[in-house]
SEMI-356892 format. One record per residue (C-alpha): x negated, y negated, z. Coordinates in steps of 0.05 Angstrom, whole numbers, padded with zeros to 5 digits, always signed. Example, Ala and Ser with C-alpha at 12.3 -4.5 7.8 and 13.67 -1.06 7.14 Angstrom:
<nodes>
-00246+00090+00156
-00273+00021+00143
</nodes>
This chain:
<nodes>
-00347-00544+00121
-00286-00581+00095
-00239-00546+00046
-00175-00563+00012
-00122-00511-00007
-00064-00544-00044
-00047-00604+00001
-00069-00572+00067
-00136-00591+00094
-00177-00538+00129
-00232-00562+00175
-00265-00493+00181
-00257-00427+00144
-00270-00368+00191
-00310-00308+00170
-00298-00237+00191
-00282-00230+00265
-00342-00206+00306
-00325-00137+00334
-00396-00117+00358
-00373-00113+00431
-00309-00073+00418
-00312+00002+00432
-00302+00056+00380
-00234+00088+00393
-00187+00135+00358
-00138+00097+00312
-00080+00115+00271
-00031+00075+00229
+00031+00093+00190
+00065+00049+00138
+00122+00057+00089
+00160+00024+00033
+00204+00042-00025
+00211+00028-00100
+00282+00022-00124
+00290+00054-00192
+00341+00075-00244
+00372+00142-00254
+00330+00150-00318
+00265+00138-00280
+00285+00186-00224
+00301+00241-00273
+00237+00230-00313
+00195+00233-00251
+00230+00295-00223
+00226+00331-00290
+00153+00308-00303
+00171+00273-00367
+00140+00206-00356
+00094+00186-00415
+00036+00167-00372
+00035+00233-00333
+00054+00260-00265
+00078+00199-00226
+00071+00230-00156
+00002+00255-00169
-00025+00190-00200
+00010+00146-00146
-00018+00188-00090
-00088+00177-00118
-00071+00102-00125
-00050+00100-00053
-00113+00131-00029
-00155+00087-00071
-00119+00026-00045
-00130+00048+00027
-00205+00054+00012
-00206-00013-00024
-00168-00054+00029
-00230-00097+00050
-00238-00114-00025
-00167-00137-00030
-00158-00171+00038
-00219-00216+00052
-00218-00213+00127
-00212-00137+00135
-00271-00099+00159
-00297-00040+00118
-00275+00018+00163
-00304+00090+00159
-00239+00124+00146
-00232+00196+00167
-00164+00216+00139
-00108+00192+00095
-00042+00228+00083
+00008+00204+00029
+00079+00230+00027
+00137+00217-00021
+00212+00227-00015
+00275+00208-00052
+00331+00166-00018
+00381+00165-00073
+00347+00123-00128
+00294+00097-00081
+00227+00132-00078
+00195+00124-00010
+00119+00125-00001
+00092+00135+00070
+00017+00130+00084
-00018+00153+00148
-00091+00132+00159
-00138+00154+00215
-00206+00133+00238
-00250+00125+00299
-00272+00052+00297
-00272-00016+00331
-00213-00048+00296
-00144-00029+00272
-00126+00005+00206
-00055-00016+00196
-00075-00061+00137
-00104+00000+00103
-00040+00039+00113
+00005-00014+00084
-00042-00031+00027
-00040+00043+00009
+00035+00042+00007
+00036-00020-00038
-00016+00011-00084
+00023+00075-00090
+00089+00040-00104
+00057-00006-00156
+00030+00055-00191
+00099+00087-00194
+00127+00022-00222
+00072+00017-00274
+00084+00088-00297
+00160+00080-00306
+00167+00008-00325
+00186+00025-00396
+00246+00062-00368
+00263+00006-00320
+00268-00052-00370
+00338-00075-00388
+00357-00096-00461
+00323-00163-00450
+00259-00132-00425
+00271-00153-00352
+00270-00112-00288
+00337-00134-00260
+00348-00073-00216
+00278-00053-00198
+00245-00074-00134
+00195-00055-00082
+00225-00064-00012
+00224-00043+00060
+00148-00051+00068
+00135-00037+00141
+00082-00015+00189
+00117+00041+00226
+00063+00057+00276
-00004+00032+00304
-00039+00077+00351
-00101+00062+00390
-00130+00108+00444
-00156+00081+00510
</nodes>
């Protein structure tokens, strides 16, 4: 099958990697990232005065949902029977850090699920406080999502 993406010619597009011969083993992955916010947003989140509701609660649910939806978002990811997901939040000055840990016993890694969870959680935070983040021109000059990182990938023997 011949495909063109932009000006790059692809001779073959691969499907999902065949993992039938791989053993089921315990796996864990931890990822993190931050959303950099204004003082107004931080105070509104801490005092639970954001118009859309409790930011940490909603963003935790968004992170968990993103973990579960990873194969729908990233085409080559396998649907993995997840066995656990922990989402934690913490302030670092005006940066709100999200850390997601995912566990499963399966044939392939779950680091993409962990980092997708972080991104989903941070995007939910931003969506909920964006009205506080806009400058006088309606732009987000000082708001950013940064430090996305897979902290740990564990696979038992």
